[in-house]
LOGU-423154 format. One record per residue (C-alpha): x, y, z; residue number from 1. Coordinates in steps of 0.02 Angstrom, whole numbers. Each point is the difference from the previous one (the first is absolute). Layout:
N
X_Y_Z_NUM
...
This chain:
1069
0_0_0_1
53_180_-27_2
-17_140_129_3
-6_183_-51_4
121_130_72_5
-65_177_22_6
125_140_-34_7
-50_174_61_8
84_169_14_9
105_-12_158_10
42_133_126_11
103_151_-50_12
158_-91_54_13
-41_-143_-116_14
-64_96_-152_15
134_130_-25_16
145_-97_71_17
129_97_-99_18
-32_153_110_19
-8_-81_174_20
132_-82_111_21
-32_-167_85_22
6_16_191_23
176_-38_63_24
13_-111_155_25
152_-42_107_26
33_-102_155_27
17_162_98_28
-144_98_-71_29
-157_-52_-93_30
-113_141_-56_31
-97_28_-161_32
-156_85_-64_33
-162_-96_9_34
-48_-78_-170_35
-173_-60_-56_36
-15_-174_-73_37
-144_-72_-100_38
-52_-173_-57_39
81_-71_-156_40
-77_-175_17_41
-161_-48_86_42
-127_-139_-12_43
-141_127_17_44
-44_166_-83_45
38_95_161_46
132_139_-11_47
111_-7_155_48
117_136_63_49
125_9_142_50
143_112_57_51
176_-66_32_52
139_92_91_53
176_-45_56_54
51_54_176_55
93_-52_158_56
-78_-92_145_57
109_-18_155_58
150_36_-110_59
-43_-141_-121_60
-52_22_-183_61
-182_-37_-37_62
-132_17_-135_63
-171_58_58_64
-159_-32_-103_65
-147_110_50_66
-170_61_-61_67
-38_-169_-81_68
-169_17_-87_69
-31_-188_-20_70
-125_-89_112_71
26_-166_86_72
191_3_-2_73
63_-154_93_74
186_15_-34_75
122_120_-83_76
156_-72_-79_77
140_107_-73_78
132_-81_-110_79
164_97_-13_80
146_-34_-117_81
145_90_-83_82
34_-123_-140_83
-86_0_-169_84
-19_-189_15_85
-67_16_178_86
139_-117_62_87
14_97_165_88
-186_28_26_89
-78_-22_170_90
-183_10_45_91
-43_89_163_92
-166_-19_88_93
-55_170_63_94
-55_27_180_95
-159_99_36_96
44_157_99_97
-115_80_127_98
-37_144_-120_99
-69_-122_-129_100
153_5_-113_101
107_-150_-50_102
186_-3_44_103
143_-102_-74_104
170_-1_88_105
139_-14_-128_106
143_-121_28_107
157_21_-106_108
57_-179_29_109
-138_-64_-117_110
66_99_-149_111
155_24_-106_112
127_98_102_113
52_100_-154_114
-178_37_-54_115
-53_181_-11_116
-153_20_-111_117
-145_-94_81_118
-182_-21_-44_119
-145_-49_111_120
-150_-100_-62_121
-155_13_110_122
-131_-139_7_123
-164_15_97_124
-75_-167_47_125
-186_17_33_126
-146_-111_45_127
-66_-131_-123_128
179_-30_-59_129
13_165_-97_130
176_72_-20_131
28_176_-71_132
169_64_-59_133
46_184_12_134
120_99_-108_135
185_-21_37_136
94_117_120_137
182_29_-51_138
127_63_127_139
187_9_35_140
68_-89_154_141
183_15_37_142
119_-10_146_143
73_168_-52_144
-32_170_75_145
-185_46_-13_146
-58_100_-149_147
-156_104_25_148
-142_-39_-119_149
-60_146_-103_150
-178_58_12_151
-119_-63_-131_152
-122_143_22_153
-22_113_-153_154
116_151_10_155
71_130_-117_156
184_15_-35_157
94_151_64_158
3_74_-172_159
-186_-29_-24_160
-44_76_167_161
97_155_-45_162
-88_25_-165_163
-121_144_-10_164
-147_-3_-119_165
38_128_-136_166
-134_115_-68_167
-82_-42_-166_168
-45_118_-140_169
-176_-9_-69_170
-59_-24_-177_171
-175_38_-62_172
-89_-143_-92_173
-165_-3_-94_174
-119_-148_-13_175
-184_-22_-40_176
-77_-10_174_177
-186_46_-4_178
-35_-58_178_179
90_11_167_180
39_-145_118_181
-87_12_169_182
76_-142_100_183
171_-49_60_184
97_-137_-91_185
-58_-178_37_186
132_-129_42_187
33_-132_-132_188
16_-186_27_189
152_-43_106_190
128_-140_-18_191
42_-128_137_192
166_51_78_193
108_-20_154_194
49_126_133_195
106_155_-32_196
188_-13_-29_197
151_106_31_198
82_100_-139_199
167_-29_87_200
111_-129_-82_201
92_-135_98_202
176_-63_-18_203
-29_-177_65_204
-47_-146_-113_205
-187_-46_6_206
-74_-173_-35_207
-107_-4_-159_208
-189_-17_23_209
-119_-52_-136_210
-128_137_-31_211
-140_24_-125_212
-26_187_-22_213
-149_59_-101_214
105_84_-135_215
-79_140_-101_216
65_41_-172_217
-14_-64_-179_218
-89_-161_-51_219
153_-110_10_220
12_-153_113_221
-24_57_180_222
60_-154_91_223
119_33_143_224
183_-46_-30_225
64_-157_81_226
60_13_179_227
187_34_-10_228
142_59_111_229
-13_192_8_230
143_117_-33_231
88_89_142_232
-94_152_63_233
54_167_-66_234
50_172_59_235
-136_124_48_236
-67_140_-110_237
133_134_-15_238
-81_140_-96_239
-169_59_-59_240
-30_148_-116_241
-166_85_-43_242
-43_100_-156_243
-164_86_-43_244
-53_41_-179_245
-137_121_-55_246
-42_131_-130_247
68_147_101_248
131_29_134_249
-123_68_126_250
-109_-122_100_251
-183_48_-13_252
-170_-72_45_253
-151_48_-100_254
-181_-21_57_255
-138_-1_-130_256
-176_-48_56_257
64_-104_145_258
125_-88_-115_259
180_-9_62_260
148_-29_-115_261
172_-53_64_262
178_-8_-65_263
15_-134_-136_264
148_-111_44_265
136_-22_132_266
155_-106_-34_267
98_-88_140_268
155_-108_-21_269
78_-121_126_270
176_-70_-23_271
72_-153_90_272
181_1_62_273
124_146_9_274
-26_14_-188_275
-160_-39_-94_276
42_-187_6_277
-16_-137_130_278
135_-128_43_279
-33_-165_87_280
75_15_173_281
60_-180_15_282
50_-61_-173_283
60_166_-70_284
-95_-34_-161_285
-88_152_-72_286
-188_24_21_287
-60_172_-56_288
-163_94_-12_289
-69_176_-2_290
-182_42_43_291
-80_154_-79_292
-177_50_50_293
-102_120_-107_294
-156_55_92_295
-162_73_-68_296
-84_87_145_297
-148_43_-111_298
-52_-183_-23_299
80_-74_155_300
115_-114_-99_301
186_-23_-25_302
116_-90_-119_303
148_-99_67_304
151_-18_-116_305
142_-120_42_306
165_35_-89_307
180_-60_18_308
-73_-176_17_309
135_-131_23_310
42_-155_103_311
142_-127_3_312
-115_-136_-73_313
-99_117_-112_314
-177_65_24_315
-153_-88_-71_316
-136_96_92_317
-16_160_99_318
-129_-1_142_319
-62_149_101_320
-101_-32_160_321
-88_166_39_322
-115_50_144_323
-57_153_94_324
46_42_179_325
-182_33_43_326
-51_-179_39_327
160_-98_20_328
10_-119_-147_329
-186_-26_-19_330
7_75_-176_331
164_-78_-60_332
12_-42_-185_333
145_-85_-88_334
30_81_-170_335
97_-84_-141_336
94_143_-84_337
-5_-4_-190_338
163_13_-97_339
18_152_-114_340
98_25_-161_341
136_96_97_342
25_-151_118_343
-88_85_145_344
-150_-79_85_345
-163_91_40_346
-156_-26_102_347
-151_115_15_348
-80_17_172_349
-167_80_44_350
-67_34_174_351
-162_-79_-61_352
90_-167_16_353
52_45_178_354
-167_45_82_355
24_180_-62_356
119_27_146_357
95_165_6_358
165_38_83_359
159_-102_4_360
23_-152_-115_361
137_-133_17_362
84_-65_-158_363
116_-152_10_364
103_-72_-142_365
32_-186_-36_366
85_-93_-143_367
-26_-179_-58_368
163_-58_-79_369
31_-136_-130_370
18_-129_141_371
-177_45_56_372
68_78_161_373
-98_142_79_374
122_142_43_375
-45_151_107_376
81_158_-72_377
-64_152_93_378
-147_112_36_379
-64_178_9_380
-154_97_47_381
-108_134_-81_382
-142_110_59_383
-166_19_-90_384
-103_154_46_385
-130_3_-135_386
-112_153_-7_387
-107_-31_-155_388
-187_-25_31_389
-66_-21_-178_390
11_-169_-90_391
127_-1_-140_392
54_-116_-140_393
101_4_-159_394
-66_-65_-168_395
117_-65_-135_396
-58_-57_-173_397
102_-123_-105_398
-38_-90_-163_399
-49_-182_26_400
-26_-49_-183_401
56_112_-141_402
-102_-102_-125_403
-168_4_88_404
26_168_85_405
-24_-72_174_406
85_93_143_407
33_-21_186_408
-39_126_136_409
106_-21_157_410
-39_91_163_411
148_18_120_412
58_108_146_413
-169_-26_81_414
-43_91_161_415
-174_-22_74_416
-19_72_176_417
-181_-60_11_418
39_-175_-60_419
-14_-73_-175_420
-143_-115_-44_421
21_-2_-190_422
84_95_-141_423
-117_51_-143_424
53_71_-169_425
-134_58_-123_426
70_1_-179_427
-77_71_-161_428
52_63_-170_429
-23_174_-72_430
-100_-73_-143_431
-186_8_41_432
19_87_167_433
-17_-125_142_434
-112_-123_-94_435
137_-133_19_436
43_35_183_437
51_-154_99_438
37_-5_188_439
147_-116_39_440
34_-72_173_441
191_-2_14_442
89_-156_63_443
131_14_137_444
176_-58_-52_445
139_-81_102_446
93_165_16_447
-153_88_75_448
-49_91_-159_449
-166_-25_-92_450
-23_-37_-185_451
-131_-11_-137_452
17_-48_-184_453
-109_97_-122_454
-48_-84_-164_455
-74_114_-136_456
-119_-144_-39_457
-92_51_161_458
-13_177_-68_459
-75_-29_-173_460
179_-19_-66_461
12_190_-3_462
167_79_-39_463
73_166_55_464
6_77_174_465
-54_-104_150_466
-34_73_173_467
32_-89_166_468
-57_71_168_469
57_-70_166_470
-119_-25_148_471
25_-80_172_472
-144_-85_91_473
43_33_184_474
-43_-114_146_475
-141_120_47_476
-78_-28_-173_477
41_172_-69_478
63_12_-180_479
148_119_-15_480
63_69_-165_481
191_-5_-2_482
75_42_-170_483
-21_-11_-189_484
103_-58_-149_485
-21_-27_-186_486
82_-93_-143_487
-15_-20_-188_488
-51_-168_-76_489
47_-53_-176_490
-42_-175_-63_491
46_-105_-150_492
-158_-26_-106_493
30_-185_-44_494
156_-107_14_495
56_-181_14_496
144_-110_-53_497
-29_-180_-55_498
144_-126_6_499
12_-187_-43_500
98_-103_129_501
31_-185_41_502
-31_-64_-177_503
13_-189_21_504
28_-86_-168_505
-26_-173_78_506
-174_26_73_507
-54_140_-117_508
-34_125_140_509
50_179_40_510
-39_144_120_511
-58_175_-43_512
58_137_119_513
-87_171_-1_514
91_144_86_515
-16_190_14_516
-190_-19_8_517
-86_170_4_518
-161_81_-59_519
-69_172_39_520
-171_-79_23_521
69_-136_115_522
24_-186_-35_523
-120_-129_71_524
58_-147_-108_525
147_-43_-112_526
-58_-111_-145_527
112_-91_-125_528
-81_-87_-150_529
118_-134_-72_530
-14_-108_-156_531
107_-103_-120_532
20_60_-178_533
-22_-172_-82_534
-189_1_-16_535
-42_182_28_536
-85_36_166_537
-88_-167_18_538
99_-32_160_539
-10_176_73_540
-9_10_189_541
-19_154_111_542
109_-9_155_543
-29_104_157_544
176_44_55_545
42_-26_184_546
76_145_97_547
171_-38_76_548
75_66_163_549
110_123_-96_550
-150_79_-89_551
25_-90_-166_552
-126_-121_-77_553
30_-176_-67_554
-83_-128_-114_555
57_-180_-28_556
-39_-71_-173_557
7_-183_-55_558
-18_-64_-178_559
-115_-136_69_560
-129_140_28_561
19_52_-183_562
-29_-166_-91_563
185_-39_15_564
43_121_-136_565
181_42_-33_566
77_147_-89_567
-39_185_25_568
-112_49_148_569
-77_174_18_570
-30_84_169_571
-95_166_14_572
-16_109_154_573
-164_79_59_574
-51_95_157_575
-172_-5_75_576
-4_176_72_577
-89_53_159_578
-140_76_-104_579
-30_-169_-83_580
76_45_-169_581
116_-126_-87_582
157_84_-69_583
129_-80_-113_584
178_37_56_585
117_-100_-110_586
56_-174_-50_587
142_-118_-39_588
32_-171_-74_589
110_-151_31_590
49_-164_-82_591
-58_-163_79_592
88_-163_-40_593
-53_-160_88_594
76_-172_-25_595
-137_-78_105_596
-73_-156_-83_597
-189_-9_11_598
-3_-189_-17_599
-44_-128_-136_600
-166_-98_-7_601
-5_-183_-57_602
-143_-128_-9_603
54_-173_61_604
-73_-169_55_605
-158_4_-107_606
-108_-150_49_607
-139_-43_-124_608
-69_-133_117_609
-36_121_142_610
-5_163_-99_611
139_82_102_612
163_93_-34_613
136_95_93_614
58_180_-27_615
186_31_38_616
82_172_17_617
190_8_-14_618
135_136_-4_619
-81_111_133_620
131_122_68_621
2_-17_192_622
52_183_17_623
-161_58_-78_624
-97_-4_164_625
-137_-124_-46_626
-107_-54_150_627
-109_-120_-102_628
-40_-54_-179_629
-183_-13_-49_630
-71_-87_-155_631
-182_43_-45_632
-60_-144_-113_633
-162_-27_-97_634
-71_-93_-150_635
-64_73_-162_636
-166_-91_14_637
-104_130_95_638
111_151_15_639
74_16_174_640
-143_-82_96_641
121_-136_59_642
149_111_40_643
111_-59_144_644
150_92_76_645
140_-125_36_646
146_40_114_647
160_-73_-73_648
109_-90_128_649
187_29_3_650
102_-157_-39_651
171_-53_65_652
84_53_-164_653
-70_179_16_654
-138_-24_-128_655
-187_16_37_656
-138_-125_-41_657
-190_-14_3_658
-108_-153_-44_659
-159_31_-100_660
-144_-125_-12_661
-159_14_-105_662
-94_-57_155_663
26_178_64_664
-67_72_-163_665
-168_-86_-23_666
90_-141_-93_667
13_113_-151_668
117_-58_-139_669
79_96_-141_670
104_159_8_671
59_58_173_672
75_172_38_673
132_24_135_674
54_177_49_675
152_40_104_676
2_128_145_677
127_53_131_678
-52_52_176_679
139_122_49_680
69_27_176_681
-107_156_24_682
-159_-98_-42_683
-25_62_-179_684
-58_-122_-134_685
89_18_-167_686
-46_-90_-162_687
152_-75_-89_688
-62_-108_-144_689
-97_-156_-46_690
-11_-166_-94_691
-136_-119_-65_692
-18_-188_-26_693
-126_-127_-64_694
-73_-123_126_695
-73_-170_-44_696
-83_-125_120_697
-56_-178_-42_698
-66_-57_172_699
-189_10_33_700
-10_-95_166_701
80_41_169_702
172_-79_12_703
135_-21_132_704
145_-116_39_705
32_-68_176_706
176_-46_59_707
50_-64_174_708
167_9_93_709
46_-59_176_710
45_114_149_711
54_-33_180_712
-168_-63_65_713
-114_3_-151_714
3_57_-181_715
-17_152_-113_716
-130_13_-140_717
33_112_-152_718
-135_40_-130_719
64_66_-167_720
-85_43_-165_721
-152_71_91_722
-130_46_-132_723
-188_21_-20_724
-91_89_-142_725
-97_111_118_726
150_31_113_727
56_-73_167_728
-40_95_159_729
64_-128_129_730
90_-168_2_731
-57_-123_135_732
83_-167_44_733
-91_-123_117_734
119_-130_76_735
-33_-152_113_736
78_-165_50_737
-66_-167_-63_738
12_-85_170_739
-144_84_89_740
-113_43_-145_741
-21_187_-4_742
5_27_189_743
158_105_-21_744
-48_93_-160_745
61_177_-13_746
-33_129_-136_747
154_102_-46_748
-5_164_-97_749
149_0_-117_750
114_153_-4_751
46_77_-167_752
188_12_-31_753
100_129_-98_754
15_-122_-148_755
-191_-19_-14_756
-6_-172_82_757
-98_-39_160_758
66_-97_151_759
-56_-85_163_760
112_-65_141_761
-74_-149_95_762
54_-47_178_763
-54_-176_52_764
-26_68_176_765
-158_79_-72_766
-56_-175_-49_767
25_-88_166_768
179_-45_-51_769
-74_-141_-106_770
119_-95_-113_771
-49_-80_-166_772
-99_53_-154_773
-64_179_-16_774
-132_64_-123_775
26_170_-85_776
-140_83_-101_777
2_163_-99_778
-144_126_-11_779
-16_174_-79_780
-115_140_55_781
-32_85_-168_782
-27_187_-28_783
-179_-44_-41_784
-20_-71_175_785
-9_-180_-56_786
94_-129_103_787
71_-136_-113_788
109_-154_25_789
154_-5_-110_790
90_-160_49_791
88_-97_136_792
143_-114_50_793
67_-103_147_794
165_-13_93_795
80_-105_136_796
58_86_162_797
82_-60_159_798
-28_96_162_799
139_30_124_800
-10_-118_149_801
115_99_118_802
-82_27_168_803
-29_174_69_804
140_63_112_805
22_135_131_806
152_97_64_807
19_142_127_808
128_138_27_809
16_118_147_810
3_187_-44_811
29_68_175_812
-107_84_133_813
-119_-148_2_814
-35_1_-188_815
5_-159_-104_816
-16_-30_-188_817
-83_-164_-53_818
27_-63_-179_819
-105_-136_-82_820
39_-94_-161_821
-92_-123_-114_822
-176_56_44_823
-106_-11_-159_824
-183_27_-31_825
-131_135_-2_826
-41_101_155_827
104_83_135_828
121_-70_128_829
-59_25_180_830
125_-30_140_831
-45_-34_183_832
133_45_131_833
-8_-27_190_834
110_-39_150_835
-5_-150_115_836
-28_115_149_837
-186_10_42_838
-54_-121_-133_839
-58_96_-154_840
-56_156_93_841
123_106_-102_842
-38_-79_-170_843
0_122_-146_844
-42_-37_-183_845
114_82_-129_846
-16_9_-191_847
160_-41_-95_848
48_103_-152_849
22_-93_-166_850
172_17_-80_851
-44_-107_-153_852
51_-177_-50_853
-77_-77_155_854
96_113_121_855
-81_99_142_856
67_109_141_857
-60_86_159_858
76_103_143_859
-60_-8_180_860
62_65_167_861
-9_-100_161_862
-34_164_92_863
-179_-26_-62_864
-8_-167_93_865
8_-32_186_866
101_-158_24_867
182_-52_-11_868
74_-170_-43_869
-67_-103_-145_870
-101_88_-136_871
-104_-100_-126_872
-22_55_-183_873
-131_-88_-111_874
-33_47_-183_875
-162_-34_-96_876
-51_29_-181_877
-174_74_12_878
-129_5_-140_879
-168_-68_52_880
86_-95_140_881
166_-4_94_882
121_-128_-74_883
151_-33_111_884
168_31_-85_885
142_-2_127_886
48_45_179_887
148_33_114_888
56_70_168_889
120_131_66_890
70_35_174_891
-30_173_73_892
92_59_155_893
-68_176_12_894
-155_97_-51_895
19_161_100_896
101_138_-84_897
-69_148_95_898
123_145_14_899
16_104_159_900
-21_189_-16_901
159_102_26_902
8_191_8_903
158_87_-59_904
-34_127_139_905
10_-134_136_906
115_59_140_907
96_-163_-7_908
78_47_-168_909
-77_164_-63_910
139_110_72_911
145_-104_-67_912
95_103_-130_913
79_-73_-156_914
107_128_-88_915
-94_162_26_916
-175_-70_18_917
-94_-97_131_918
-107_-155_-27_919
-150_106_47_920
40_122_-141_921
59_-117_-138_922
-41_-180_50_923
-163_-43_-88_924
84_-133_-112_925
95_-87_142_926
-162_-1_102_927
-106_-73_-143_928
131_-135_-37_929
12_-42_186_930
-188_-27_12_931
-4_-113_-154_932
157_-97_50_933
-67_-33_175_934
-168_-59_-69_935
76_-112_-134_936
149_-77_93_937
-78_-10_172_938
156_80_74_939
-2_169_88_940
86_125_-116_941
-7_184_52_942
14_159_-105_943
168_31_84_944
62_-171_-61_945
-47_45_-179_946
67_179_11_947
167_-59_71_948
23_-126_-141_949
-42_129_-134_950
108_140_69_951
155_-102_37_952
-6_-119_-151_953
-75_102_-144_954
-3_175_-70_955
-190_3_-15_956
-53_69_171_957
37_178_61_958
155_11_-108_959
27_49_-182_960
-186_31_-30_961
-28_107_155_962
-132_-46_129_963
-94_-162_-29_964
21_-165_-92_965
-6_-45_-185_966
-100_-141_-79_967
164_-93_-25_968
37_17_186_969
-172_-71_43_970
36_-155_-106_971
176_-20_74_972
-71_5_177_973
-140_-123_-43_974
125_-123_-74_975
116_17_151_976
-140_-51_119_977
-51_-151_-104_978
-138_76_-106_979
-26_-5_-188_980
-43_166_-85_981
-100_3_-162_982
-47_157_-98_983
-187_8_-42_984
-46_85_-164_985
-179_58_-20_986
-152_3_113_987
-51_-179_-46_988
168_-68_58_989
-17_96_164_990
-177_-65_31_991
54_-178_-41_992
142_9_128_993
-116_69_134_994
-133_-132_-37_995
134_-133_22_996
39_64_176_997
166_82_-42_998
77_154_84_999
29_147_-118_1000
112_150_36_1001
-73_155_-85_1002
92_165_-29_1003
-124_144_-13_1004
17_184_-40_1005
-113_149_36_1006
-154_-75_82_1007
-93_-16_165_1008
157_-84_68_1009
136_126_-48_1010
17_172_-78_1011
108_40_-151_1012
146_4_-31_1013
28_-136_131_1014
-47_-182_-35_1015
-48_-137_122_1016
2_-191_17_1017
-156_-99_50_1018
-28_-187_30_1019
-154_-81_-80_1020
-82_-168_44_1021
-165_-83_-45_1022
-138_38_-128_1023
-187_25_25_1024
-124_80_-121_1025
132_100_-92_1026
87_57_160_1027
161_-48_89_1028
58_27_178_1029
134_135_18_1030
128_9_142_1031
77_176_7_1032
169_-2_91_1033
-8_186_42_1034
-182_31_46_1035
-91_-143_89_1036
-166_90_-16_1037
11_-20_-189_1038
-3_-191_12_1039
-153_-76_-82_1040
-84_-60_-161_1041
29_105_-157_1042
-53_-22_-182_1043
138_-80_-102_1044
-46_118_-143_1045
40_150_113_1046
170_-70_49_1047
47_-31_-182_1048
-52_179_-42_1049
125_80_123_1050
165_-90_-35_1051
166_80_47_1052
71_104_-144_1053
179_-11_67_1054
106_-111_-112_1055
96_-63_152_1056
-157_-90_63_1057
-11_-108_-156_1058
59_-181_-2_1059
-6_-78_-174_1060
-117_141_-51_1061
-130_-22_139_1062
-39_77_170_1063
-100_-154_55_1064
114_-140_64_1065
-68_-171_55_1066
90_-67_154_1067
-9_-187_27_1068
103_-148_63_1069
């Protein structure tokens, strides 16, 4: 089974590790800031938090865990190690202090004496066997002089604290703004983040933590980089410069009807290092970066530019976590900066994505290098003091399709203090006033802008000037006019390019590609009439071209759709315009050569006695794509009133053949016509050619020839030359033995063979296994309905005298297979089975399944009987009465295979940890196998027994696949404890195993038993009315009867649960 691991944004110390020191501990002094931990793995959906702090207690180093939010904590265990392979790890059991916190006293003797960088893993063991794992706590523990840990609280650098906000010049702007906003800005949707971090940068090495930030940026892949070793922390911000730009040198503020306008932009730049570069403090390798912030106080937005980007292992991505100081990190967003042509990286930030907070904003800089390592580079701050109260937005118009005249309208730099419900853009052309006006609802893009695409087809295909007005629908419902724009539309009246591609000279096929499709009146259909030149337009076909993903259109043409013509083909191009008119655009031609043979017809095997003949077709090219060959055939006598369509059968030599008889054509003689058709792979029927022949028939009475050949326990009868003037509807053959008169007579209906003959197979078991003379008569049911005798013969037959036999084989878990041989005769084989214990009080009648040739078989399970010891098995052939056939006995030592119920949360084994996971958390497979093994073997086998075998002898449990056990591991464990594992494919196989009393291990996915993405192992036993009994190792309350159809509908979708392609594994002896 597989268990999911939940990764969340950790505390500030864990998220932005490149800026924070780990707490330093020594034998003399142990002090550090308190750090918040959160769950990274849990068996429930509960989010758990706790604080951890290093300190001294009575002069000894300790770790103290406090403010634990989890309920029902029974024990706290903290595993500490300094080695990457955990070779010096030691697990401490925390003691509960009087203040409710948990304390661990550290002992250096348990760990590597030279170790320095330690990490602590915290596990909370709770009731019901639940164990939760918190995020790791890295720290430094040395025997050197104590080093004070730096504060992790957010602070400004000395340079930043000294910076004064410079004054900004104002610039006057004009926008269409018919209405005024009346409410304050509404906060936008926030992102899930962790607590605030410090902008200070640390010099100590920090352990890497896997994080999954919600990165904002372009539409590229947003998956978080792999967890890697971070670079050394870097030097703090050294310098920050601020520049304001405006239309005049004097700062002004202008009020016009309660509308306030502010300076346009402010530029701030932060450098890292003594120069505008950053060097890695430990390795000396160069890591550089410069942050430049350009603010727009009017809209409450700013652009962050990263330049001088470099790292020792290169830079693949530039990430910018940004948040406001107003609410800690409750508005944090991770931005993926987009690379520019000048090798800088840029990201656009709006306060609307940060709850519209004003004031100080924190900007941190990270690189992801080519080794997928996350490297902290530096950080800065900026202040947003927006004063604008009117909504604003910028419209940009670009050409989307120069041929059709379509254009895009993009709305950017959006500021909406009263919230933004929707962006509306009415568009119309100058031609005809506003009679073509269309209101477009703009769609929000990944970068925060909004866009519409305008097609002139929605505006009567007018050309000339088009007007676009911009409106915002605010959260209060008011519609605010923002700005206007216009553009000029010019379209191409009619265009299109037609090209011939993929001309296949073998199959006589080609494609027609139509590109540069355009029409001023719009195009609703692209039509391509195609015909071969050989016989004019007798084969013309109009194709409706299919639109491709790149905007082109395509038609596939085959000569088989054009009477197999070769030579010049013509293709014309037409558009069905939006107004319904059909317009010719152009045309082309191509040469078609096909070496495909259509086949040669030959009349063979003409039989004047029976009035029959064969039609043979040779030289049919297999590459032609023929699905069947049809031969409509009729006589001249009365037109086509006797027409029959024959399907020619393919022969071993690749030819095709059909047999024709006048009995299928009203016994007409004279001239017969045979036409030749191909059914192609796409279902089309194509006429190829034809032939004719003259048919003569001399017979006037029904005829037929009977031949007899021996088989294993009887004989075969073949009737050839079947003929009757009015036609034969059915051939009947009554057969009986001479010895008992006609007491064993049986009427056989002969089966027609491919060669036109009829046959019957006779088993003497159907005639009481009588030896001696047998009578065989031949009758025809004519098309007229008349039943006539044709002839007869006799034969000698000897019945097998071997007595019926019985054999048994044990299949495990109380199931036996009983095989019978040499049982002949009509009827079914009933088998009575009972034990000596209690007389016949546990007798059950079974019906054996026929395997043919006198063989029968049945399966039964002694769990359905009560006794042990000798079991009796009697077989009877039952028709009107029971006729004894054979009997036997078996010895049964055990009939009870009931499994005990084990819970993986049981205190006897639930808390035992294998690797990083306890049996309670990951032991559903060991528990299911233990239950089945105990029930089948009769020995007590516990989940801990199974888990220990798997962990210490295989790689399939809590190892290379993470928490849980694979399907392969389940089978290995079953085999180790003496069980046989068999994969069950399909619901019928599963039901059959359950009906036979077998245990079945079932791996299920998202269901009433487990929630995705985790999967879970169940144990099934028994079958009643479509249900089976389920034993759930994790939740005893889920034990009970469930529909088999439900269990098969929720299988595990993890490939690791499969064994030989199935998640249902039968466990037996």
